[in-house]
All heavy atoms as a GROMACS GRO file, in nm:
protein
  617
    1MET      N    1   1.139   0.205  -2.125
    1MET     CA    2   1.098   0.112  -2.023
    1MET      C    3   0.955   0.148  -1.980
    1MET      O    4   0.920   0.263  -1.972
    1MET     CB    5   1.193   0.119  -1.904
    1MET     CG    6   1.161   0.018  -1.798
    1MET     SD    7   1.292  -0.006  -1.678
    1MET     CE    8   1.412  -0.091  -1.777
    2MET      N    9   0.878   0.046  -1.951
    2MET     CA   10   0.739   0.069  -1.911
    2MET      C   11   0.725   0.055  -1.759
    2MET      O   12   0.805  -0.012  -1.695
    2MET     CB   13   0.647  -0.032  -1.980
    2MET     CG   14   0.638  -0.014  -2.130
    2MET     SD   15   0.568   0.144  -2.181
    2MET     CE   16   0.404   0.134  -2.116
    3TYR      N   17   0.623   0.116  -1.708
    3TYR     CA   18   0.596   0.117  -1.564
    3TYR      C   19   0.448   0.090  -1.541
    3TYR      O   20   0.366   0.106  -1.632
    3TYR     CB   21   0.634   0.252  -1.504
    3TYR     CG   22   0.778   0.288  -1.528
    3TYR    CD1   23   0.817   0.355  -1.643
    3TYR    CD2   24   0.877   0.254  -1.436
    3TYR    CE1   25   0.949   0.386  -1.667
    3TYR    CE2   26   1.009   0.285  -1.459
    3TYR     CZ   27   1.045   0.352  -1.575
    3TYR     OH   28   1.176   0.382  -1.598
    4LYS      N   29   0.415   0.051  -1.419
    4LYS     CA   30   0.276   0.030  -1.378
    4LYS      C   31   0.250   0.108  -1.251
    4LYS      O   32   0.339   0.125  -1.167
    4LYS     CB   33   0.248  -0.118  -1.348
    4LYS     CG   34   0.236  -0.206  -1.467
    4LYS     CD   35   0.196  -0.345  -1.421
    4LYS     CE   36   0.182  -0.439  -1.537
    4LYS     NZ   37   0.142  -0.573  -1.493
    5ALA      N   38   0.125   0.149  -1.234
    5ALA     CA   39   0.083   0.216  -1.112
    5ALA      C   40   0.070   0.113  -1.000
    5ALA      O   41   0.013   0.007  -1.019
    5ALA     CB   42  -0.049   0.288  -1.133
    6LEU      N   43   0.124   0.146  -0.884
    6LEU     CA   44   0.112   0.059  -0.766
    6LEU      C   45  -0.023   0.076  -0.697
    6LEU      O   46  -0.067  -0.013  -0.626
    6LEU     CB   47   0.222   0.092  -0.665
    6LEU     CG   48   0.359   0.035  -0.693
    6LEU    CD1   49   0.460   0.091  -0.594
    6LEU    CD2   50   0.357  -0.115  -0.687
    7CYS      N   51  -0.082   0.192  -0.714
    7CYS     CA   52  -0.207   0.224  -0.647
    7CYS      C   53  -0.280   0.331  -0.729
    7CYS      O   54  -0.227   0.380  -0.827
    7CYS     CB   55  -0.180   0.276  -0.506
    7CYS     SG   56  -0.074   0.422  -0.506
    8VAL      N   57  -0.398   0.366  -0.687
    8VAL     CA   58  -0.472   0.472  -0.754
    8VAL      C   59  -0.407   0.605  -0.714
    8VAL      O   60  -0.386   0.631  -0.596
    8VAL     CB   61  -0.620   0.471  -0.711
    8VAL    CG1   62  -0.695   0.589  -0.772
    8VAL    CG2   63  -0.686   0.340  -0.752
    9PHE      N   64  -0.373   0.686  -0.814
    9PHE     CA   65  -0.319   0.820  -0.786
    9PHE      C   66  -0.344   0.911  -0.905
    9PHE      O   67  -0.363   0.867  -1.017
    9PHE     CB   68  -0.169   0.814  -0.753
    9PHE     CG   69  -0.078   0.791  -0.870
    9PHE    CD1   70  -0.018   0.898  -0.936
    9PHE    CD2   71  -0.050   0.663  -0.915
    9PHE    CE1   72   0.068   0.876  -1.044
    9PHE    CE2   73   0.035   0.640  -1.022
    9PHE     CZ   74   0.094   0.748  -1.087
   10ARG      N   75  -0.349   1.041  -0.876
   10ARG     CA   76  -0.365   1.141  -0.981
   10ARG      C   77  -0.229   1.203  -1.009
   10ARG      O   78  -0.162   1.250  -0.918
   10ARG     CB   79  -0.465   1.248  -0.940
   10ARG     CG   80  -0.489   1.350  -1.052
   10ARG     CD   81  -0.603   1.444  -1.025
   10ARG     NE   82  -0.727   1.376  -0.994
   10ARG     CZ   83  -0.813   1.327  -1.085
   10ARG    NH1   84  -0.786   1.337  -1.213
   10ARG    NH2   85  -0.926   1.270  -1.047
   11ASP      N   86  -0.192   1.203  -1.136
   11ASP     CA   87  -0.065   1.265  -1.178
   11ASP      C   88  -0.082   1.416  -1.166
   11ASP      O   89  -0.169   1.475  -1.229
   11ASP     CB   90  -0.034   1.226  -1.322
   11ASP     CG   91   0.105   1.268  -1.366
   11ASP    OD1   92   0.158   1.367  -1.312
   11ASP    OD2   93   0.160   1.202  -1.455
   12LEU      N   94  -0.002   1.478  -1.083
   12LEU     CA   95  -0.014   1.621  -1.060
   12LEU      C   96   0.035   1.704  -1.177
   12LEU      O   97   0.006   1.824  -1.184
   12LEU     CB   98   0.061   1.660  -0.932
   12LEU     CG   99   0.008   1.596  -0.803
   12LEU    CD1  100   0.092   1.641  -0.684
   12LEU    CD2  101  -0.138   1.630  -0.782
   13GLN      N  102   0.105   1.642  -1.271
   13GLN     CA  103   0.153   1.719  -1.386
   13GLN      C  104   0.050   1.727  -1.499
   13GLN      O  105   0.039   1.830  -1.564
   13GLN     CB  106   0.284   1.661  -1.438
   13GLN     CG  107   0.397   1.686  -1.341
   13GLN     CD  108   0.533   1.655  -1.400
   13GLN    OE1  109   0.545   1.593  -1.503
   13GLN    NE2  110   0.636   1.699  -1.330
   14ASP      N  111  -0.024   1.619  -1.523
   14ASP     CA  112  -0.124   1.626  -1.632
   14ASP      C  113  -0.267   1.600  -1.585
   14ASP      O  114  -0.360   1.606  -1.663
   14ASP     CB  115  -0.088   1.532  -1.747
   14ASP     CG  116  -0.099   1.385  -1.713
   14ASP    OD1  117  -0.138   1.351  -1.601
   14ASP    OD2  118  -0.067   1.303  -1.801
   15GLY      N  119  -0.285   1.570  -1.455
   15GLY     CA  120  -0.418   1.552  -1.399
   15GLY      C  121  -0.482   1.417  -1.426
   15GLY      O  122  -0.595   1.392  -1.388
   16TYR      N  123  -0.409   1.326  -1.491
   16TYR     CA  124  -0.464   1.195  -1.525
   16TYR      C  125  -0.476   1.108  -1.399
   16TYR      O  126  -0.385   1.105  -1.317
   16TYR     CB  127  -0.375   1.126  -1.629
   16TYR     CG  128  -0.433   0.995  -1.678
   16TYR    CD1  129  -0.530   0.993  -1.777
   16TYR    CD2  130  -0.391   0.874  -1.625
   16TYR    CE1  131  -0.584   0.874  -1.822
   16TYR    CE2  132  -0.444   0.754  -1.669
   16TYR     CZ  133  -0.540   0.755  -1.767
   16TYR     OH  134  -0.594   0.637  -1.811
   17LEU      N  135  -0.588   1.037  -1.386
   17LEU     CA  136  -0.610   0.948  -1.273
   17LEU      C  137  -0.569   0.807  -1.312
   17LEU      O  138  -0.630   0.746  -1.399
   17LEU     CB  139  -0.756   0.951  -1.229
   17LEU     CG  140  -0.791   0.863  -1.108
   17LEU    CD1  141  -0.720   0.915  -0.983
   17LEU    CD2  142  -0.941   0.861  -1.086
   18TYR      N  143  -0.466   0.756  -1.247
   18TYR     CA  144  -0.417   0.620  -1.272
   18TYR      C  145  -0.485   0.523  -1.177
   18TYR      O  146  -0.503   0.553  -1.059
   18TYR     CB  147  -0.266   0.612  -1.251
   18TYR     CG  148  -0.188   0.675  -1.362
   18TYR    CD1  149  -0.151   0.809  -1.355
   18TYR    CD2  150  -0.152   0.603  -1.475
   18TYR    CE1  151  -0.080   0.870  -1.458
   18TYR    CE2  152  -0.081   0.662  -1.578
   18TYR     CZ  153  -0.046   0.795  -1.569
   18TYR     OH  154   0.023   0.853  -1.671
   19ASN      N  155  -0.519   0.407  -1.228
   19ASN     CA  156  -0.570   0.298  -1.146
   19ASN      C  157  -0.459   0.197  -1.124
   19ASN      O  158  -0.362   0.191  -1.201
   19ASN     CB  159  -0.689   0.229  -1.215
   19ASN     CG  160  -0.809   0.320  -1.217
   19ASN    OD1  161  -0.852   0.370  -1.114
   19ASN    ND2  162  -0.864   0.343  -1.335
   20THR      N  163  -0.471   0.116  -1.021
   20THR     CA  164  -0.372   0.014  -0.990
   20THR      C  165  -0.348  -0.076  -1.112
   20THR      O  166  -0.442  -0.113  -1.180
   20THR     CB  167  -0.420  -0.072  -0.872
   20THR    OG1  168  -0.448   0.015  -0.763
   20THR    CG2  169  -0.314  -0.172  -0.830
   21ASP      N  170  -0.224  -0.106  -1.140
   21ASP     CA  171  -0.178  -0.190  -1.252
   21ASP      C  172  -0.188  -0.124  -1.389
   21ASP      O  173  -0.156  -0.187  -1.489
   21ASP     CB  174  -0.253  -0.324  -1.257
   21ASP     CG  175  -0.225  -0.412  -1.139
   21ASP    OD1  176  -0.119  -0.396  -1.076
   21ASP    OD2  177  -0.310  -0.498  -1.107
   22GLU      N  178  -0.229   0.000  -1.395
   22GLU     CA  179  -0.240   0.069  -1.523
   22GLU      C  180  -0.101   0.112  -1.571
   22GLU      O  181  -0.018   0.154  -1.490
   22GLU     CB  182  -0.329   0.193  -1.507
   22GLU     CG  183  -0.362   0.259  -1.638
   22GLU     CD  184  -0.467   0.368  -1.622
   22GLU    OE1  185  -0.535   0.374  -1.518
   22GLU    OE2  186  -0.479   0.448  -1.715
   23PRO      N  187  -0.074   0.102  -1.700
   23PRO     CA  188   0.057   0.143  -1.752
   23PRO      C  189   0.083   0.292  -1.727
   23PRO      O  190  -0.008   0.374  -1.734
   23PRO     CB  191   0.049   0.116  -1.902
   23PRO     CG  192  -0.065   0.022  -1.919
   23PRO     CD  193  -0.159   0.047  -1.807
   24PHE      N  194   0.207   0.323  -1.698
   24PHE     CA  195   0.252   0.462  -1.682
   24PHE      C  196   0.367   0.485  -1.778
   24PHE      O  197   0.458   0.403  -1.784
   24PHE     CB  198   0.299   0.488  -1.539
   24PHE     CG  199   0.350   0.628  -1.520
   24PHE    CD1  200   0.263   0.729  -1.484
   24PHE    CD2  201   0.483   0.660  -1.541
   24PHE    CE1  202   0.309   0.859  -1.468
   24PHE    CE2  203   0.530   0.789  -1.525
   24PHE     CZ  204   0.441   0.889  -1.488
   25PRO      N  205   0.366   0.590  -1.854
   25PRO     CA  206   0.261   0.690  -1.868
   25PRO      C  207   0.146   0.639  -1.955
   25PRO      O  208   0.167   0.552  -2.040
   25PRO     CB  209   0.332   0.807  -1.934
   25PRO     CG  210   0.442   0.746  -2.013
   25PRO     CD  211   0.483   0.623  -1.934
   26HIS      N  212   0.030   0.694  -1.934
   26HIS     CA  213  -0.090   0.646  -2.003
   26HIS      C  214  -0.087   0.673  -2.153
   26HIS      O  215  -0.150   0.602  -2.229
   26HIS     CB  216  -0.216   0.708  -1.942
   26HIS     CG  217  -0.225   0.856  -1.960
   26HIS    ND1  218  -0.292   0.913  -2.065
   26HIS    CD2  219  -0.173   0.958  -1.888
   26HIS    CE1  220  -0.283   1.045  -2.056
   26HIS    NE2  221  -0.210   1.074  -1.948
   27ASP      N  222  -0.012   0.772  -2.196
   27ASP     CA  223  -0.010   0.809  -2.337
   27ASP      C  224   0.122   0.780  -2.407
   27ASP      O  225   0.144   0.822  -2.519
   27ASP     CB  226  -0.047   0.956  -2.353
   27ASP     CG  227   0.045   1.047  -2.274
   27ASP    OD1  228   0.142   0.998  -2.212
   27ASP    OD2  229   0.020   1.168  -2.271
   28GLY      N  230   0.212   0.708  -2.342
   28GLY     CA  231   0.338   0.670  -2.404
   28GLY      C  232   0.441   0.780  -2.417
   28GLY      O  233   0.545   0.762  -2.480
   29ARG      N  234   0.416   0.895  -2.357
   29ARG     CA  235   0.511   1.007  -2.369
   29ARG      C  236   0.638   0.980  -2.290
   29ARG      O  237   0.643   0.893  -2.204
   29ARG     CB  238   0.445   1.137  -2.322
   29ARG     CG  239   0.406   1.137  -2.177
   29ARG     CD  240   0.318   1.259  -2.143
   29ARG     NE  241   0.230   1.225  -2.033
   29ARG     CZ  242   0.257   1.250  -1.906
   29ARG    NH1  243   0.368   1.310  -1.873
   29ARG    NH2  244   0.174   1.217  -1.811
   30ASP      N  245   0.742   1.054  -2.323
   30ASP     CA  246   0.868   1.043  -2.250
   30ASP      C  247   0.857   1.119  -2.119
   30ASP      O  248   0.809   1.232  -2.115
   30ASP     CB  249   0.984   1.100  -2.332
   30ASP     CG  250   1.020   1.009  -2.448
   30ASP    OD1  251   1.001   0.887  -2.436
   30ASP    OD2  252   1.066   1.061  -2.551
   31ILE      N  253   0.903   1.057  -2.013
   31ILE     CA  254   0.899   1.117  -1.880
   31ILE      C  255   1.043   1.146  -1.838
   31ILE      O  256   1.129   1.058  -1.850
   31ILE     CB  257   0.834   1.022  -1.777
   31ILE    CG1  258   0.696   0.978  -1.823
   31ILE    CG2  259   0.827   1.086  -1.639
   31ILE    CD1  260   0.593   1.088  -1.832
   32PRO      N  261   1.070   1.267  -1.788
   32PRO     CA  262   1.206   1.299  -1.743
   32PRO      C  263   1.252   1.204  -1.632
   32PRO      O  264   1.172   1.159  -1.550
   32PRO     CB  265   1.195   1.441  -1.690
   32PRO     CG  266   1.070   1.497  -1.751
   32PRO     CD  267   0.979   1.380  -1.774
   33THR      N  268   1.380   1.174  -1.631
   33THR     CA  269   1.439   1.081  -1.535
   33THR      C  270   1.412   1.122  -1.391
   33THR      O  271   1.380   1.037  -1.307
   33THR     CB  272   1.592   1.071  -1.558
   33THR    OG1  273   1.614   1.035  -1.693
   33THR    CG2  274   1.654   0.966  -1.468
   34ASP      N  275   1.421   1.251  -1.360
   34ASP     CA  276   1.398   1.296  -1.222
   34ASP      C  277   1.253   1.274  -1.180
   34ASP      O  278   1.226   1.241  -1.066
   34ASP     CB  279   1.441   1.441  -1.202
   34ASP     CG  280   1.369   1.539  -1.292
   34ASP    OD1  281   1.321   1.499  -1.400
   34ASP    OD2  282   1.361   1.658  -1.254
   35ARG      N  283   1.160   1.286  -1.273
   35ARG     CA  284   1.018   1.261  -1.243
   35ARG      C  285   0.996   1.112  -1.217
   35ARG      O  286   0.926   1.074  -1.124
   35ARG     CB  287   0.932   1.308  -1.360
   35ARG     CG  288   0.786   1.276  -1.346
   35ARG     CD  289   0.716   1.375  -1.257
   35ARG     NE  290   0.572   1.352  -1.265
   35ARG     CZ  291   0.493   1.346  -1.159
   35ARG    NH1  292   0.542   1.368  -1.041
   35ARG    NH2  293   0.366   1.323  -1.173
   36LEU      N  294   1.056   1.027  -1.300
   36LEU     CA  295   1.044   0.882  -1.278
   36LEU      C  296   1.102   0.844  -1.142
   36LEU      O  297   1.043   0.766  -1.068
   36LEU     CB  298   1.117   0.805  -1.388
   36LEU     CG  299   1.049   0.803  -1.524
   36LEU    CD1  300   1.140   0.738  -1.626
   36LEU    CD2  301   0.915   0.732  -1.517
   37GLU      N  302   1.217   0.899  -1.110
   37GLU     CA  303   1.282   0.872  -0.981
   37GLU      C  304   1.190   0.910  -0.865
   37GLU      O  305   1.178   0.836  -0.768
   37GLU     CB  306   1.414   0.948  -0.972
   37GLU     CG  307   1.493   0.922  -0.848
   37GLU     CD  308   1.552   0.782  -0.842
   37GLU    OE1  309   1.566   0.718  -0.946
   37GLU    OE2  310   1.581   0.737  -0.730
   38ALA      N  311   1.125   1.024  -0.875
   38ALA     CA  312   1.034   1.070  -0.770
   38ALA      C  313   0.916   0.974  -0.753
   38ALA      O  314   0.877   0.941  -0.641
   38ALA     CB  315   0.983   1.210  -0.801
   39LEU      N  316   0.861   0.927  -0.863
   39LEU     CA  317   0.746   0.837  -0.857
   39LEU      C  318   0.785   0.696  -0.814
   39LEU      O  319   0.707   0.626  -0.751
   39LEU     CB  320   0.674   0.833  -0.992
   39LEU     CG  321   0.610   0.965  -1.036
   39LEU    CD1  322   0.557   0.953  -1.178
   39LEU    CD2  323   0.500   1.006  -0.940
   40LEU      N  324   0.907   0.655  -0.844
   40LEU     CA  325   0.955   0.522  -0.807
   40LEU      C  326   0.997   0.512  -0.661
   40LEU      O  327   0.987   0.407  -0.600
   40LEU     CB  328   1.074   0.482  -0.895
   40LEU     CG  329   1.043   0.442  -1.039
   40LEU    CD1  330   1.171   0.440  -1.122
   40LEU    CD2  331   0.974   0.306  -1.043
   41THR      N  332   1.044   0.622  -0.603
   41THR     CA  333   1.105   0.617  -0.470
   41THR      C  334   1.022   0.677  -0.358
   41THR      O  335   1.052   0.654  -0.242
   41THR     CB  336   1.240   0.691  -0.470
   41THR    OG1  337   1.216   0.828  -0.502
   41THR    CG2  338   1.337   0.630  -0.568
   42GLY      N  339   0.923   0.755  -0.390
   42GLY     CA  340   0.844   0.819  -0.285
   42GLY      C  341   0.888   0.960  -0.256
   42GLY      O  342   0.841   1.022  -0.160
   43LYS      N  343   0.978   1.014  -0.336
   43LYS     CA  344   1.018   1.154  -0.320
   43LYS      C  345   0.921   1.240  -0.400
   43LYS      O  346   0.956   1.306  -0.497
   43LYS     CB  347   1.161   1.175  -0.368
   43LYS     CG  348   1.262   1.099  -0.284
   43LYS     CD  349   1.401   1.114  -0.338
   43LYS     CE  350   1.497   1.030  -0.257
   43LYS     NZ  351   1.631   1.029  -0.312
   44ASN      N  352   0.793   1.233  -0.359
   44ASN     CA  353   0.685   1.302  -0.429
   44ASN      C  354   0.583   1.350  -0.327
   44ASN      O  355   0.602   1.330  -0.207
   44ASN     CB  356   0.621   1.208  -0.532
   44ASN     CG  357   0.576   1.078  -0.470
   44ASN    OD1  358   0.499   1.076  -0.375
   44ASN    ND2  359   0.626   0.966  -0.522
   45ALA      N  360   0.477   1.412  -0.372
   45ALA     CA  361   0.376   1.468  -0.281
   45ALA      C  362   0.309   1.360  -0.196
   45ALA      O  363   0.269   1.386  -0.082
   45ALA     CB  364   0.271   1.545  -0.361
   46ALA      N  365   0.296   1.239  -0.247
   46ALA     CA  366   0.232   1.130  -0.173
   46ALA      C  367   0.325   1.067  -0.070
   46ALA      O  368   0.281   0.993   0.017
   46ALA     CB  369   0.181   1.023  -0.268
   47LYS      N  370   0.455   1.094  -0.080
   47LYS     CA  371   0.556   1.040   0.013
   47LYS      C  372   0.565   0.888   0.012
   47LYS      O  373   0.597   0.825   0.112
   47LYS     CB  374   0.530   1.088   0.156
   47LYS     CG  375   0.520   1.237   0.171
   47LYS     CD  376   0.655   1.301   0.158
   47LYS     CE  377   0.643   1.448   0.194
   47LYS     NZ  378   0.708   1.536   0.105
   48ARG      N  379   0.534   0.826  -0.104
   48ARG     CA  380   0.546   0.681  -0.119
   48ARG      C  381   0.561   0.648  -0.266
   48ARG      O  382   0.522   0.726  -0.353
   48ARG     CB  383   0.425   0.609  -0.060
   48ARG     CG  384   0.296   0.646  -0.131
   48ARG     CD  385   0.179   0.583  -0.061
   48ARG     NE  386   0.058   0.636  -0.119
   48ARG     CZ  387  -0.045   0.563  -0.152
   48ARG    NH1  388  -0.044   0.433  -0.132
   48ARG    NH2  389  -0.152   0.618  -0.204
   49PRO      N  390   0.619   0.533  -0.298
   49PRO     CA  391   0.631   0.494  -0.438
   49PRO      C  392   0.493   0.479  -0.502
   49PRO      O  393   0.402   0.421  -0.442
   49PRO     CB  394   0.702   0.359  -0.432
   49PRO     CG  395   0.770   0.357  -0.300
   49PRO     CD  396   0.683   0.436  -0.208
   50LEU      N  397   0.477   0.533  -0.622
   50LEU     CA  398   0.349   0.527  -0.692
   50LEU      C  399   0.354   0.439  -0.815
   50LEU      O  400   0.250   0.394  -0.862
   50LEU     CB  401   0.305   0.668  -0.731
   50LEU     CG  402   0.280   0.762  -0.613
   50LEU    CD1  403   0.251   0.903  -0.663
   50LEU    CD2  404   0.168   0.712  -0.526
   51ILE      N  405   0.475   0.415  -0.867
   51ILE     CA  406   0.489   0.330  -0.985
   51ILE      C  407   0.601   0.230  -0.962
   51ILE      O  408   0.682   0.246  -0.870
   51ILE     CB  409   0.518   0.412  -1.113
   51ILE    CG1  410   0.650   0.488  -1.102
   51ILE    CG2  411   0.402   0.504  -1.147
   51ILE    CD1  412   0.694   0.555  -1.231
   52VAL      N  413   0.604   0.127  -1.046
   52VAL     CA  414   0.709   0.026  -1.042
   52VAL      C  415   0.739  -0.015  -1.186
   52VAL      O  416   0.652  -0.006  -1.272
   52VAL     CB  417   0.665  -0.095  -0.957
   52VAL    CG1  418   0.552  -0.171  -1.020
   52VAL    CG2  419   0.780  -0.188  -0.927
   53ARG      N  420   0.862  -0.055  -1.212
   53ARG     CA  421   0.899  -0.100  -1.347
   53ARG      C  422   0.820  -0.226  -1.381
   53ARG      O  423   0.805  -0.315  -1.298
   53ARG     CB  424   1.048  -0.130  -1.354
   53ARG     CG  425   1.132  -0.007  -1.355
   53ARG     CD  426   1.281  -0.042  -1.367
   53ARG     NE  427   1.360   0.078  -1.363
   53ARG     CZ  428   1.408   0.134  -1.253
   53ARG    NH1  429   1.384   0.079  -1.135
   53ARG    NH2  430   1.478   0.244  -1.258
   54THR      N  431   0.774  -0.236  -1.504
   54THR     CA  432   0.702  -0.355  -1.549
   54THR      C  433   0.795  -0.474  -1.540
   54THR      O  434   0.913  -0.466  -1.573
   54THR     CB  435   0.653  -0.338  -1.693
   54THR    OG1  436   0.571  -0.222  -1.698
   54THR    CG2  437   0.574  -0.456  -1.740
   55GLY      N  438   0.743  -0.585  -1.496
   55GLY     CA  439   0.825  -0.704  -1.476
   55GLY      C  440   0.876  -0.714  -1.335
   55GLY      O  441   0.920  -0.818  -1.292
   56GLU      N  442   0.870  -0.605  -1.261
   56GLU     CA  443   0.911  -0.604  -1.122
   56GLU      C  444   0.793  -0.572  -1.032
   56GLU      O  445   0.809  -0.530  -0.920
   56GLU     CB  446   1.020  -0.500  -1.100
   56GLU     CG  447   1.146  -0.527  -1.174
   56GLU     CD  448   1.248  -0.417  -1.153
   56GLU    OE1  449   1.233  -0.335  -1.064
   56GLU    OE2  450   1.345  -0.414  -1.229
   57PHE      N  451   0.672  -0.589  -1.083
   57PHE     CA  452   0.554  -0.549  -1.007
   57PHE      C  453   0.537  -0.638  -0.886
   57PHE      O  454   0.531  -0.760  -0.896
   57PHE     CB  455   0.428  -0.556  -1.093
   57PHE     CG  456   0.307  -0.506  -1.022
   57PHE    CD1  457   0.290  -0.371  -1.002
   57PHE    CD2  458   0.213  -0.593  -0.974
   57PHE    CE1  459   0.179  -0.323  -0.935
   57PHE    CE2  460   0.101  -0.547  -0.907
   57PHE     CZ  461   0.084  -0.412  -0.888
   58THR      N  462   0.533  -0.575  -0.772
   58THR     CA  463   0.509  -0.646  -0.646
   58THR      C  464   0.412  -0.562  -0.564
   58THR      O  465   0.390  -0.446  -0.591
   58THR     CB  466   0.639  -0.664  -0.565
   58THR    OG1  467   0.695  -0.535  -0.541
   58THR    CG2  468   0.738  -0.751  -0.638
   59GLU      N  469   0.358  -0.624  -0.465
   59GLU     CA  470   0.272  -0.551  -0.374
   59GLU      C  471   0.358  -0.447  -0.302
   59GLU      O  472   0.478  -0.466  -0.285
   59GLU     CB  473   0.209  -0.646  -0.273
   59GLU     CG  474   0.110  -0.741  -0.335
   59GLU     CD  475  -0.008  -0.669  -0.396
   59GLU    OE1  476  -0.063  -0.576  -0.332
   59GLU    OE2  477  -0.047  -0.704  -0.507
   60PRO      N  478   0.296  -0.338  -0.257
   60PRO     CA  479   0.373  -0.241  -0.180
   60PRO      C  480   0.440  -0.308  -0.061
   60PRO      O  481   0.389  -0.406  -0.006
   60PRO     CB  482   0.267  -0.141  -0.133
   60PRO     CG  483   0.157  -0.155  -0.232
   60PRO     CD  484   0.160  -0.300  -0.276
   61ASP      N  485   0.554  -0.257  -0.022
   61ASP     CA  486   0.634  -0.317   0.085
   61ASP      C  487   0.571  -0.291   0.221
   61ASP      O  488   0.608  -0.199   0.292
   61ASP     CB  489   0.777  -0.262   0.081
   61ASP     CG  490   0.870  -0.336   0.175
   61ASP    OD1  491   0.837  -0.450   0.213
   61ASP    OD2  492   0.973  -0.279   0.211
   62VAL      N  493   0.473  -0.373   0.253
   62VAL     CA  494   0.406  -0.363   0.382
   62VAL      C  495   0.438  -0.490   0.459
   62VAL      O  496   0.401  -0.599   0.417
   62VAL     CB  497   0.253  -0.349   0.365
   62VAL    CG1  498   0.185  -0.344   0.500
   62VAL    CG2  499   0.221  -0.226   0.282
   63LYS      N  500   0.505  -0.475   0.567
   63LYS     CA  501   0.543  -0.592   0.645
   63LYS      C  502   0.432  -0.624   0.744
   63LYS      O  503   0.387  -0.538   0.818
   63LYS     CB  504   0.674  -0.566   0.719
   63LYS     CG  505   0.790  -0.549   0.624
   63LYS     CD  506   0.919  -0.530   0.696
   63LYS     CE  507   1.030  -0.514   0.594
   63LYS     NZ  508   1.158  -0.496   0.654
   64THR      N  509   0.389  -0.748   0.741
   64THR     CA  510   0.287  -0.791   0.835
   64THR      C  511   0.354  -0.834   0.964
   64THR      O  512   0.454  -0.905   0.962
   64THR     CB  513   0.204  -0.907   0.778
   64THR    OG1  514   0.292  -1.011   0.740
   64THR    CG2  515   0.123  -0.863   0.658
   65PRO      N  516   0.300  -0.786   1.075
   65PRO     CA  517   0.363  -0.824   1.202
   65PRO      C  518   0.349  -0.973   1.226
   65PRO      O  519   0.246  -1.032   1.195
   65PRO     CB  520   0.286  -0.743   1.305
   65PRO     CG  521   0.163  -0.695   1.239
   65PRO     CD  522   0.187  -0.701   1.091
   66GLN      N  523   0.452  -1.032   1.276
   66GLN     CA  524   0.449  -1.174   1.307
   66GLN      C  525   0.423  -1.192   1.456
   66GLN      O  526   0.473  -1.116   1.538
   66GLN     CB  527   0.581  -1.240   1.268
   66GLN     CG  528   0.605  -1.238   1.120
   66GLN     CD  529   0.737  -1.307   1.087
   66GLN    OE1  530   0.815  -1.339   1.174
   66GLN    NE2  531   0.759  -1.328   0.960
   67LYS      N  532   0.344  -1.294   1.485
   67LYS     CA  533   0.316  -1.323   1.625
   67LYS      C  534   0.442  -1.384   1.686
   67LYS      O  535   0.510  -1.464   1.623
   67LYS     CB  536   0.200  -1.421   1.636
   67LYS     CG  537   0.069  -1.362   1.591
   67LYS     CD  538  -0.042  -1.463   1.607
   67LYS     CE  539  -0.172  -1.405   1.559
   67LYS     NZ  540  -0.282  -1.502   1.567
   68PRO      N  541   0.470  -1.346   1.811
   68PRO     CA  542   0.586  -1.407   1.876
   68PRO      C  543   0.561  -1.556   1.896
   68PRO      O  544   0.449  -1.599   1.919
   68PRO     CB  545   0.597  -1.334   2.009
   68PRO     CG  546   0.472  -1.254   2.024
   68PRO     CD  547   0.404  -1.248   1.892
   69LYS      N  548   0.666  -1.634   1.885
   69LYS     CA  549   0.653  -1.777   1.905
   69LYS      C  550   0.624  -1.805   2.051
   69LYS      O  551   0.680  -1.742   2.141
   69LYS     CB  552   0.781  -1.848   1.863
   69LYS     CG  553   0.805  -1.840   1.715
   69LYS     CD  554   0.931  -1.914   1.679
   69LYS     CE  555   0.956  -1.905   1.529
   69LYS     NZ  556   1.080  -1.972   1.491
   70LYS      N  557   0.532  -1.898   2.071
   70LYS     CA  558   0.499  -1.936   2.207
   70LYS      C  559   0.607  -2.026   2.263
   70LYS      O  560   0.657  -2.114   2.195
   70LYS     CB  561   0.364  -2.008   2.212
   70LYS     CG  562   0.248  -1.918   2.181
   70LYS     CD  563   0.118  -1.993   2.196
   70LYS     CE  564   0.002  -1.903   2.166
   70LYS     NZ  565  -0.126  -1.973   2.178
   71ARG      N  566   0.640  -2.000   2.386
   71ARG     CA  567   0.738  -2.084   2.452
   71ARG      C  568   0.665  -2.204   2.510
   71ARG      O  569   0.561  -2.190   2.572
   71ARG     CB  570   0.809  -2.008   2.561
   71ARG     CG  571   0.884  -1.888   2.507
   71ARG     CD  572   0.954  -1.818   2.617
   71ARG     NE  573   1.092  -1.861   2.615
   71ARG     CZ  574   1.180  -1.829   2.708
   71ARG    NH1  575   1.146  -1.757   2.810
   71ARG    NH2  576   1.304  -1.872   2.698
   72THR      N  577   0.718  -2.317   2.486
   72THR     CA  578   0.657  -2.437   2.543
   72THR      C  579   0.732  -2.479   2.668
   72THR      O  580   0.856  -2.472   2.673
   72THR     CB  581   0.657  -2.552   2.441
   72THR    OG1  582   0.792  -2.575   2.398
   72THR    CG2  583   0.573  -2.518   2.319
   73LYS      N  584   0.656  -2.517   2.765
   73LYS     CA  585   0.718  -2.561   2.889
   73LYS      C  586   0.761  -2.706   2.873
   73LYS      O  587   0.689  -2.788   2.817
   73LYS     CB  588   0.620  -2.550   3.004
   73LYS     CG  589   0.586  -2.407   3.038
   73LYS     CD  590   0.494  -2.402   3.158
   73LYS     CE  591   0.462  -2.257   3.191
   73LYS     NZ  592   0.369  -2.251   3.304
   74THR      N  593   0.876  -2.734   2.921
   74THR     CA  594   0.925  -2.872   2.917
   74THR      C  595   0.910  -2.932   3.055
   74THR      O  596   0.924  -2.864   3.157
   74THR     CB  597   1.073  -2.878   2.873
   74THR    OG1  598   1.149  -2.797   2.964
   74THR    CG2  599   1.089  -2.825   2.732
   75LYS      N  600   0.878  -3.057   3.055
   75LYS     CA  601   0.863  -3.127   3.184
   75LYS      C  602   1.002  -3.156   3.239
   75LYS      O  603   1.090  -3.200   3.167
   75LYS     CB  604   0.785  -3.256   3.165
   75LYS     CG  605   0.642  -3.231   3.128
   75LYS     CD  606   0.567  -3.360   3.118
   75LYS     CE  607   0.424  -3.333   3.079
   75LYS     NZ  608   0.347  -3.455   3.067
   76GLU      N  609   1.015  -3.132   3.363
   76GLU     CA  610   1.145  -3.155   3.428
   76GLU      C  611   1.143  -3.273   3.517
   76GLU      O  612   1.055  -3.317   3.573
   76GLU     CB  613   1.188  -3.031   3.505
   76GLU     CG  614   1.210  -2.917   3.414
   76GLU     CD  615   1.254  -2.792   3.492
   76GLU    OE1  616   1.298  -2.802   3.606
   76GLU    OE2  617   1.243  -2.686   3.436
   0.00000   0.00000   0.00000
């Protein structure tokens, strides 16, 4: 399965600098399941997901605050 970088990050295992949307791994090597899990879930030094499965690429889960709806006064 292929993955993409969600953001710019340096792989602490091989020192490679990944750019956003770049394939992971850069050299096609096999990555241990526990390492993939750490990069996919945020259980890593950056404390956030760094990669996503190809085909499931989405923007990082950042919720934009919504403005409260204005209450309109009704005429009585």
